[in-house]
C-alpha positions as CSV (number, residue, x, y, z in Angstrom):
1,M,21.7,-32.3,-40.7
2,T,21.9,-33.5,-37.4
3,F,19.2,-33.1,-35.0
4,Q,20.5,-30.2,-32.7
5,H,21.8,-28.2,-36.0
6,S,17.8,-29.1,-37.1
7,L,16.7,-27.8,-33.4
8,T,18.7,-24.1,-33.6
9,A,17.3,-23.5,-37.4
10,A,13.7,-23.9,-36.3
11,R,14.5,-22.3,-33.3
12,S,15.9,-18.9,-35.7
13,A,12.9,-19.9,-38.3
14,L,10.6,-19.2,-35.4
15,A,12.3,-16.4,-34.2
16,A,12.5,-14.6,-37.4
17,A,8.8,-15.4,-38.0
18,T,6.2,-12.5,-37.9
19,L,2.8,-12.7,-36.4
20,A,0.0,-10.5,-37.4
21,F,-2.3,-8.7,-35.0
22,A,-4.6,-5.4,-35.0
23,G,-4.2,-4.6,-38.4
24,G,0.0,-5.1,-38.2
25,V,2.5,-7.3,-38.2
26,V,4.8,-7.8,-35.1
27,A,8.2,-9.3,-34.7
28,A,8.7,-12.3,-32.2
29,P,11.5,-11.4,-30.0
30,L,14.9,-12.7,-30.1
31,Y,17.4,-14.1,-27.7
32,S,21.0,-14.6,-27.6
33,I,21.8,-17.2,-24.4
34,Q,25.2,-17.6,-22.5
35,K,26.0,-19.2,-19.0
36,L,26.7,-17.6,-15.9
37,D,30.7,-17.8,-16.0
38,R,32.3,-20.1,-13.1
39,P,34.2,-19.0,-10.2
40,E,36.9,-21.0,-8.9
41,G,35.6,-23.8,-6.8
42,V,32.3,-23.2,-7.7
43,Q,29.3,-24.9,-10.3
44,P,27.1,-21.9,-11.0
45,D,24.0,-24.4,-11.3
46,N,21.5,-20.6,-10.6
47,A,21.1,-17.1,-12.1
48,T,18.1,-16.5,-9.7
49,A,17.9,-12.8,-9.8
50,I,19.1,-9.4,-12.2
51,S,18.8,-5.9,-11.5
52,D,18.1,-2.9,-14.0
53,N,21.9,-2.5,-14.5
54,G,22.6,-5.7,-15.2
55,I,24.1,-7.4,-11.8
56,V,23.1,-10.6,-11.8
57,V,22.9,-13.0,-8.4
58,G,22.5,-16.9,-8.0
59,F,24.3,-19.5,-6.6
60,G,25.9,-22.9,-7.0
61,R,28.0,-26.1,-5.4
62,I,30.9,-26.0,-4.6
63,G,33.5,-28.7,-5.9
64,D,31.9,-31.7,-5.6
65,G,30.1,-31.6,-1.8
66,P,26.6,-30.6,-0.9
67,Y,27.6,-27.0,-0.1
68,T,26.4,-23.7,-2.1
69,A,28.0,-20.9,-2.8
70,P,26.3,-17.4,-4.0
71,L,27.7,-15.6,-6.5
72,I,27.2,-12.6,-7.9
73,R,28.0,-11.0,-11.2
74,R,29.1,-7.7,-12.2
75,H,31.0,-6.0,-15.3
76,H,30.8,-9.8,-16.9
77,K,33.1,-11.6,-14.0
78,T,31.5,-13.5,-11.6
79,H,32.1,-13.5,-7.9
80,R,31.5,-15.7,-4.0
81,M,29.8,-13.8,-1.6
82,E,30.2,-14.4,2.0
83,S,29.1,-17.9,2.9
84,P,27.1,-18.0,6.1
85,D,27.7,-20.9,8.5
86,R,29.2,-22.7,5.9
87,A,25.2,-23.6,5.3
88,F,23.1,-23.7,2.0
89,P,23.2,-20.3,1.2
90,E,20.8,-19.3,-1.6
91,V,20.4,-15.4,-2.7
92,W,17.2,-14.7,-4.5
93,S,16.9,-10.6,-5.1
94,V,19.3,-7.9,-6.6
95,N,18.6,-4.1,-6.4
96,K,20.8,-1.7,-8.6
97,L,23.5,-0.9,-5.7
98,G,24.5,-4.9,-5.6
99,E,22.8,-5.6,-2.7
100,S,21.2,-9.1,-2.2
101,A,18.7,-10.8,0.0
102,G,18.1,-14.8,0.4
103,H,18.0,-17.3,3.0
104,S,20.3,-19.8,4.3
105,S,18.3,-23.5,3.7
106,L,20.0,-25.4,6.3
107,N,18.7,-23.9,9.2
108,S,15.8,-21.5,7.6
109,T,16.9,-17.9,8.4
110,A,16.7,-14.8,5.9
111,V,20.3,-13.3,5.0
112,I,21.2,-10.0,3.1
113,W,24.5,-9.3,1.6
114,D,25.5,-5.5,1.5
115,S,27.3,-4.4,-1.8
116,T,30.7,-5.7,-0.8
117,G,29.3,-9.4,0.0
118,H,29.3,-9.3,3.5
119,S,26.2,-11.3,4.9
120,T,23.7,-10.5,7.8
121,D,21.4,-12.7,9.6
122,L,18.2,-11.1,9.9
123,D,16.4,-14.0,12.4
124,S,16.1,-12.5,15.1
125,L,15.1,-9.3,14.0
126,I,11.4,-10.6,13.0
127,P,9.1,-11.5,15.6
128,C,7.7,-15.0,16.6
129,D,5.9,-15.9,19.3
130,A,6.3,-19.5,18.3
131,D,5.1,-22.3,20.7
132,D,8.1,-24.6,20.5
133,G,10.7,-22.4,18.6
134,G,9.3,-23.5,15.3
135,R,10.1,-20.4,13.2
136,N,11.4,-20.0,9.4
137,T,12.5,-16.9,7.5
138,R,13.6,-15.9,4.0
139,A,14.5,-12.9,2.5
140,V,11.9,-12.9,-0.3
141,D,13.0,-9.2,-2.4
142,I,15.0,-6.3,-2.0
143,N,14.1,-3.2,-3.6
144,N,16.3,-0.1,-5.0
145,N,15.8,1.9,-1.5
146,S,17.4,-1.4,0.2
147,E,13.7,-2.5,1.9
148,V,13.9,-6.6,2.1
149,L,10.7,-8.4,2.1
150,V,11.0,-11.2,4.3
151,A,8.6,-14.1,4.8
152,L,8.1,-15.6,8.1
153,E,6.9,-19.4,8.7
154,C,6.0,-19.4,12.1
155,W,4.4,-21.9,14.5
156,E,1.4,-20.8,16.5
157,R,-0.9,-24.2,17.6
158,N,0.0,-24.4,14.0
159,W,1.9,-22.8,11.0
160,F,1.1,-19.8,10.3
161,N,2.6,-17.3,7.3
162,H,3.7,-13.8,8.0
163,A,5.4,-11.0,6.1
164,F,7.7,-8.2,7.0
165,V,9.2,-5.2,5.7
166,Y,12.8,-4.8,7.4
167,H,14.9,-1.4,6.5
168,A,17.7,0.4,8.5
169,G,17.2,-1.7,11.4
170,T,13.1,-1.6,11.6
171,V,10.5,-4.1,10.6
172,T,7.4,-3.1,9.9
173,P,4.5,-5.8,9.5
174,V,2.6,-6.5,6.6
175,G,-0.7,-7.8,8.0
176,D,-3.1,-9.6,6.4
177,L,-7.1,-9.7,5.1
178,G,-8.2,-11.0,8.4
179,G,-7.6,-14.6,8.4
180,G,-4.2,-14.3,10.4
181,D,-2.1,-15.8,7.4
182,A,0.0,-14.3,4.6
183,R,2.1,-14.7,2.5
184,A,4.3,-12.0,0.8
185,N,5.8,-12.5,-3.1
186,D,7.3,-9.1,-4.4
187,I,8.3,-5.7,-3.3
188,N,8.9,-2.8,-6.0
189,N,10.7,0.3,-5.8
190,L,8.2,2.0,-4.1
191,G,7.3,-0.3,-1.3
192,Q,4.1,-1.8,-2.3
193,V,4.1,-5.5,-1.6
194,V,2.3,-8.2,-3.2
195,G,1.1,-11.8,-2.6
196,I,-1.9,-14.4,-1.3
197,S,-3.6,-13.9,2.0
198,T,-6.8,-15.9,4.1
199,L,-10.0,-14.1,4.8
200,P,-11.4,-14.7,7.6
201,P,-13.5,-17.6,7.4
202,D,-17.3,-18.1,6.6
203,G,-20.3,-19.4,8.7
204,Q,-19.4,-22.8,7.8
205,G,-15.6,-22.6,9.3
206,K,-14.2,-22.5,5.5
207,S,-11.7,-19.7,4.4
208,V,-10.1,-18.8,1.2
209,S,-7.3,-17.1,0.0
210,H,-7.1,-14.2,-2.3
211,A,-4.3,-11.7,-3.8
212,F,-3.6,-8.9,-1.8
213,V,-1.7,-5.5,-2.4
214,W,0.0,-3.5,0.6
215,D,0.7,0.2,0.1
216,K,1.8,2.5,3.2
217,G,0.3,0.1,5.6
218,V,-3.0,-0.4,3.4
219,M,-3.8,-3.8,2.7
220,R,-6.2,-4.1,-0.4
221,D,-8.1,-7.3,-1.3
222,L,-7.8,-7.5,-5.2
223,G,-10.7,-10.2,-5.1
224,T,-10.9,-13.9,-7.1
225,L,-10.7,-12.6,-10.8
226,G,-11.8,-15.7,-12.8
227,G,-15.0,-16.2,-11.0
228,G,-13.4,-19.1,-8.7
229,Q,-12.0,-19.8,-5.1
230,F,-8.4,-17.9,-4.9
231,S,-6.4,-15.5,-6.4
232,N,-2.2,-14.8,-5.8
233,A,-0.6,-11.8,-6.4
234,K,3.0,-13.0,-7.8
235,A,4.7,-9.8,-8.8
236,I,4.4,-6.1,-8.8
237,N,6.1,-3.4,-10.9
238,D,6.6,0.0,-10.5
239,L,3.4,1.3,-12.4
240,G,2.2,-0.5,-9.7
241,H,1.1,-3.5,-12.7
242,M,0.3,-7.0,-11.1
243,A,0.8,-10.5,-12.5
244,V,-1.8,-12.4,-10.6
245,I,-3.1,-16.0,-11.0
246,A,-7.0,-17.0,-10.3
247,D,-9.0,-20.0,-11.0
248,D,-11.5,-19.9,-12.9
249,Q,-15.3,-21.3,-11.5
250,A,-13.6,-24.7,-13.2
251,G,-11.3,-24.6,-11.1
252,K,-8.6,-24.1,-13.9
253,V,-6.0,-21.4,-13.0
254,Q,-5.4,-18.2,-15.6
255,L,-2.7,-15.7,-15.2
256,Y,-4.2,-12.5,-15.3
257,L,-2.1,-8.8,-15.8
258,H,-3.7,-6.6,-13.1
259,D,-3.2,-2.8,-13.9
260,G,-4.4,-1.8,-10.4
261,T,-7.6,-1.1,-10.9
262,S,-9.0,-4.0,-13.5
263,A,-7.3,-7.3,-14.3
264,R,-6.5,-8.7,-18.4
265,K,-6.9,-12.9,-18.6
266,L,-3.5,-13.5,-20.7
267,H,-3.9,-16.3,-23.1
268,N,-1.3,-19.1,-23.0
269,C,0.7,-20.3,-25.9
270,N,-1.9,-22.7,-27.4
271,D,-0.7,-24.5,-23.9
272,D,-3.8,-25.6,-21.2
273,R,-0.9,-26.2,-18.8
274,A,-1.3,-23.7,-16.0
275,M,1.0,-20.7,-16.3
276,Y,3.0,-19.6,-12.8
277,P,4.7,-16.0,-12.9
278,V,7.7,-14.8,-11.0
279,A,8.6,-11.5,-12.8
280,I,7.1,-8.6,-14.3
281,N,9.1,-5.3,-15.5
282,N,8.3,-1.6,-16.0
283,H,7.2,-2.7,-19.9
284,D,4.6,-5.1,-18.7
285,D,6.7,-8.1,-19.8
286,I,5.4,-11.2,-17.8
287,V,8.1,-14.3,-16.9
288,A,6.1,-17.4,-15.9
289,N,7.2,-21.4,-15.9
290,T,4.6,-24.4,-15.9
291,A,4.2,-25.8,-12.5
292,I,5.4,-29.5,-13.4
293,E,7.9,-29.3,-16.1
294,Q,8.5,-26.0,-14.9
295,E,9.3,-24.5,-18.6
296,G,9.7,-20.7,-19.0
297,Y,7.6,-18.7,-20.8
298,L,7.9,-14.9,-22.0
299,F,4.2,-12.9,-22.2
300,Q,5.1,-9.6,-24.4
301,N,2.5,-7.2,-26.2
302,G,-0.2,-9.7,-25.9
303,H,1.9,-12.6,-26.8
304,C,3.0,-15.8,-25.0
305,Y,6.6,-17.5,-26.2
306,H,7.9,-20.5,-25.4
307,L,11.7,-18.9,-24.1
308,V,13.8,-21.5,-25.7
309,D,12.3,-21.1,-29.1
310,L,13.2,-17.7,-28.8
311,L,17.3,-18.3,-29.1
312,D,19.2,-17.2,-32.0
313,A,22.3,-19.9,-32.7
314,S,23.9,-19.1,-29.3
315,G,20.8,-21.5,-28.4
316,T,22.7,-24.5,-29.6
317,G,22.8,-27.2,-26.8
318,W,20.8,-25.8,-24.1
319,E,16.8,-27.1,-23.5
320,E,14.4,-27.3,-20.5
321,L,15.0,-23.5,-19.3
322,T,13.4,-22.0,-15.6
323,I,12.6,-18.2,-15.8
324,N,13.6,-16.5,-12.2
325,D,13.4,-12.9,-13.1
326,I,13.3,-10.6,-15.9
327,N,14.5,-6.8,-15.7
328,H,13.5,-3.4,-17.2
329,K,15.8,-3.7,-20.3
330,G,14.4,-7.2,-20.8
331,V,17.1,-9.6,-20.0
332,I,16.2,-12.7,-18.4
333,V,18.2,-15.0,-16.1
334,G,16.9,-18.7,-15.1
335,Y,18.4,-22.1,-15.1
336,G,18.6,-24.9,-17.7
337,F,20.7,-27.7,-19.2
338,L,23.6,-26.7,-21.8
339,N,24.9,-30.2,-23.3
340,R,22.7,-31.9,-20.3
341,Q,24.4,-30.5,-17.4
342,L,22.9,-27.6,-15.3
343,R,23.9,-24.5,-15.4
344,G,22.5,-20.6,-14.4
345,F,21.7,-18.7,-18.0
346,I,21.8,-15.2,-18.8
347,A,18.9,-14.6,-21.8
348,T,19.4,-10.9,-23.6
349,P,17.2,-9.7,-26.0
350,V,18.6,-9.2,-29.6
351,R,15.4,-8.6,-31.0
352,R,12.8,-7.0,-28.8
């Protein structure tokens, strides 16, 4: 038996294994994986987001050149979207209407695409009184109500982060926790925004940063959770439940599931490496990656799983999977190496 066949057999055995808990038995989830199909002339390197009705977006290299093209996959077929200014467009979010959001990494401007793939630059709509013109904008997320979460990095005698919600031509500032800086990470379908913001400096001039949730103009500090110095809300679902990281008194970063009232620490897969969440669905499934290796993990029903270990026979040749998103049906997208070639992937649950 070859090494690759041995690896596939090991994955199948692990996926078929059962885990005992609370007096009962639960089967580990099982996933089938496929590569993001290739539009003509584009190498689809990254699947970045998936809507609840299965629309996938991503981006890839055009031919052998340095430029990238934004991609959208509907009805099992991937197409190129409009590339603004032949820059380096990256699309990072999509809603059920097929509208998507991202940025041009060449000139650091926020971009949205409508359902036909036409792009619009949002940069000029986002206010920034920059001292020398220094500004960067990114469209971080778009929800099913076409509300776009935009992150601004603005030079105001120093770099400051601000967040805005754009909808139908109107721009609403998210605000901060008093320290003048807020970095937004996610918006749900109720328009709630989560992220991290600085607090006002203390008597010694030192300032710390806490996770926040913004709801209908009200900013709420989620505190430190683990007894350390900082916290950061990385993702929120439509129940208002959040995936949050926070350090403990020893400085170790921990992952928490926050239900809006209290937080519960999630235990890693027998691994001391910190996990950084990227998405949470309405079943409270959380997907996360390790900081350095960028290996993807799934937290589900109180258990932690290494995604590459959950693949069925379709996982032959896949390794080093990094996760970008999970939808409410449990479908996971990201990028990894298939036979040592970088490819975007779609992993679909065969068994939950």
